[in-house]
N, C-alpha and C positions, 0 to 999 in steps of 0.2 A: 329567204329562198327565192331564186328567180326560176320561173317556169316558162317553157314552151309548150303550147297546147297542140295535141294532135288535131287534125281537121274535124274528127267526129266529135271530140271533147269540146272543142270550140262551138260546134253547132249545138251540142247539149247544153252548153252554158247560155247561149243565146235563147234557146227554147225552154230553159229551165226544166230540162227533160229529167224524168225520175231515174234514168240510168246513170245520172251523175251521182255517185255514192256519197254517203256521209263523209267517208275518209277523203274523197276527192274534194268535196266542198270545204272541208277543213284545210286542206293544202292550199286550196285557192284563197281562202280567208287569210291564211298565214303568210302567203307569198308577198314578198317585197315588190316584185315586177312580175307581170304576166304578159307573155308575148304570143301573138299570132303571126304566123309567117305569111308573107305574100303568096307563097306557094300553096297555102291552104285555100286562099281565095282563087287562084288559078284552078286548083283542082275542083273546087265547087262550081266554078264557072263552066269547066268542061263538062262535068256531071250533070249540071242543070241543062245545058244545051243538048246533051244526049238523052235527056228525060229520066236520068237516074237519080236526080235529087230535086226535090221541090223546094227551091229557095230563090229569093230575090237577091242576086249577087250584090247589087248596089246597096241594099239594106244590110247585107253582111259587112260590107266595107265600113259603113257607118256605125255598125254595132261594135266594132273594135274599139273605137274611142268612146262610145256611149257606155261600154262596159267598164271603162277605166283600163283597158288593156293597151298594150303598145304593139305597133307593127313591127316585124322583124323582116327587113328587106333581104332578098336573096343577093349575095355578093359572089364575086369570083372566088373567094376563098371557100365559101360553102359549096359552090358548083365543083371545085377541084376536090374537095373532101369526099364527095360521093365516089369517086374513082378509087379511093383507098379503103372503102368499106368492103368487108367480106360479102359473099353472095348468100346472105341469110334471107333476104326479102327481095322480091322482084318488082314491086310497086315503086315506080319512079318517084312519086310524091312522098311516100314514106322514107325512101332512101334520102331524099333531099332534106326532109325534117329532122332525121337522125343526124345527118352531117352538120346541120345547122346546131343542133343541140350539143354535139360533141365539139364543134369549133368555138362555140362562145365562151365557156360552157354554160349549159342550162339544163335543168331537170326537165325530162320530157314526159308529159302526162298523157298516157294512152291506155286503151282497153285492149290493144292488140298484143297478146302475149308472145307472139313471134319476134317482135321488136325488142323484147327484153334481152334477147341474145346479143344485141349489139354493144350495150354498155350498161354500166351500173348507174348511169345517169337516167336510165328509163325507169319511170314510176308507173306500175301497173295499177289501174283502178278497177 
């Protein structure tokens, strides 16, 4: 199974946060490839700058490879796919991540139940 992590799930993985459920940990363990989008780093950088998130963004970037994850770059195909999504969620980062998951395709690991309305690729944890 190939996974794309929602930003908060990536942060939970990096911090070994208890909100990462047993089921989620099992999925991560069983995955053949685990991706972190460059959009998640962009989101974290903006939220850190605004004081909404306490992270060192450079350490986050390094933790992608350190965790054995792969970086998923944002492509023109992904950006265009955002425009084809229904108006389920207004957060631009979530919309881009969903567009990436659908375009690749990748299972999208998230705790945001609203995102489940986009696709059966969404795995709620």
